[in-house]
N, C-alpha and C positions, 0 to 999 in steps of 0.2 A: 580688722578683726582677726585675720589669719596670722598677722604679725604678733598680736597679743597671745594667740594660742601657741605659736612657736616659742615665744619667750617664756611662757609659763606652762609648757607642756607637762613637765614632771608633776606640777601641782594639779593640773587639770586631770591627769591620769589617776591621781589619788582620790579625787572627788567626782569621778565620772558617774557614779551612781546618782548624783544629784540631777544631771541634765543629759549629757551625751550617752551615758550608759544607764539611763533611767530604768528603774525596775519595771514599770508598766509600758512606757513608750518604746523602749529599745529591746528589752528582754522579753516582753510579753507575759510577765508574771503577775499574779494577783489581779487579773483583769476583771473577773466576775463581779466583785463588789463595786467597782467603778462603773461598770456598764449597767448593772441592774439596780443597785441600791442607792447610788449617788445621784438621787433626783432632787435633793435639796441640800443647802449648805449645812443644815443641822445634821442630816444623815451622814454627810461627808466628814464632819468634825468628829462625830461619834466613832465612825470606823477608823479615822485617822489616828485618834488618840489610842483606841484599843490596839490597832496594828502596831503603833510605835512602842507602846509599853510591852505588849506580848512578845513582839519580835526581838526588840533590843535585849530585854532581860533574859529571854530564852537562849538566844544565840550566844550572848556573853557568858552566862553562867554555865551552859553546857559545853563551852569550849574547854573547860577543865576536865571533862570526862576522858579517862584514859583511852587512847586509840587502840589498845590491845583488845578491847571488847569487840565482839562481832558487830559489823555494820548494822545489821537488822536490830540488834539490841539497842545500839546507840540511837537509832531513829525513833524507836519506841520510847526511849527515855526523853528524847527531845519533845515529843508530842505530850507525854505525861506532864513534863515540867511546864510546857506552854498551857496545858489545861489548868494547872494549879495557879498560874499567873492570871489566867482568864477569869477565874471565879471572883476574886476581889475587884478586878478591873471592871467587869460587867456589873457587879453590885454597886460600885461607886457611880458608874455612869447611869445606872437606873435610878439612883437617888437624885442625880443632877438633871437628867432629861429622860424621864420614864417613857413618855410617848415616843421619843426619838429612838430609844433602844428597841421598842416594840416595832417601829416602822422599818428598821433595817433587817428584822427577822433573822433567818438562818445564817445570814452572811456575817454576823458578829461571832458566833461560835466557830464558824468555819475558818476564821483567822488563826485558830490554834494549829491548823495543819497547812499554813500558807507555804508557798514555794521557797521563800528565803529560809525558813526553818527546816523544812524537810529535804530540800534539794541543794540549796546553795551553801548551807552551813559546811558541809563536807568538801564540796568542790571549790568553794571560793574563800569563805571567811577563815575557816580553820587551817587553811594552807598558808596564812600570813602570820606575821608576828603580832602580838597583842596590840601595840599602838596603831599599826597600819590597819589591823582588823577593826578596831573601834572606829577609826575615821571612815573606813569603807562602809561599815554597818550603819553609822549615823547618816552618811550621805544617801545610802540606799533607802533607809527609812524616810528621810526628809524628801527624797524624790517621789516616793509614793504619796506622802502627805500633800505636797503642793499640787500634784496632778488630780487627786480625788477631790480636793477642796475647790480647785478651779472648775472641774467638770460639774460638781454639785451646784456651785454658784451660778454658772452659766445656764444650766438646765432649769434651776429654780426661777431665775429672773426671766428668761425667755419663754419657759414652758408654763410657768404658773403666775408670772407677773409680780412675784414677791421676792423679798430678800429677808431670810430668817423670819418669815411669816408676815412681814410688813409690806403692804402694797407699794410697788415702785413703778409699775407700768400699767397703762390702761388697756393694753392688749397683751395677748399671750398666744403661744403656739403649743397646745397640749401634747402634740405628737412628740415633743422633745423629752417628755417624761417616760416614754417607752424605751425598752432595751435597745431597739434598733438605732435610736438616736444616740445612745451611749456609744455604740459601735462606731457610728459615723464621726462623732466628736473625738473619740480616742484615735481613730484613723487619721483625722485631720491634724491633731497634735503630733502624732507620730511622724507624719509626713513633714511637718514643719521642723521637727527635731532632726529628721534625716537630711533635710535640705541644709540645715545649719552644720550638721556633722560633715556633709560632703564639702561645703564651702571651706571649712577649717582644714580638712584633710587635703583638699586640692591645693590650698595655699601652701601647705606644708610640702607637698610633692614638688611644686614649682620652684621651691627654694633649694631642693636637693642637688640638681645639676650645677647651680651656681656655687654651692659650697664645695662640690667635687672639683670644679674647674679651678678653684682657688688653691 
């Protein structure tokens, strides 16, 4: 695995938001919706779609805002633009899954001011050229999507005994539907990702003396 990482390091660095630099597991951003609201796969899908649409369109479109504007004004514009994207997104989701939109509660509109829009736009995305920014943005969004969907699916199956409302288990652990279980599950996934990251990095370090001796 370490050899694969070494061979494709440049590519892995470009898509690190998907796994090794995951928005939730490594950077600790946009954690609240995953911990509190992702108790079913349906909730997770709703939040994932809204997050993907709002974040991608907002970051991409606001990247054209002139940097000569004061930082505070730019951030306000980012949030206003995200709010404008949120309105049709939430409306369409409410037509598709009205009960699901109600069940995620305040965490749906809170995506308007998520960390990738408010904080990482200036410090990460806008510091890159457009093609690199788009790839990094897509990977960061996809990283959030797979984490929240995985957490929601696991908690629904084990905590409620269902998958998308269909019974799949005869037993259940209701405690997994509470926020503390979300913390534990995110912590476990983050630990697994850290273990993988260390394994890849250690493999890379072990090859450095060999390359220097040559």
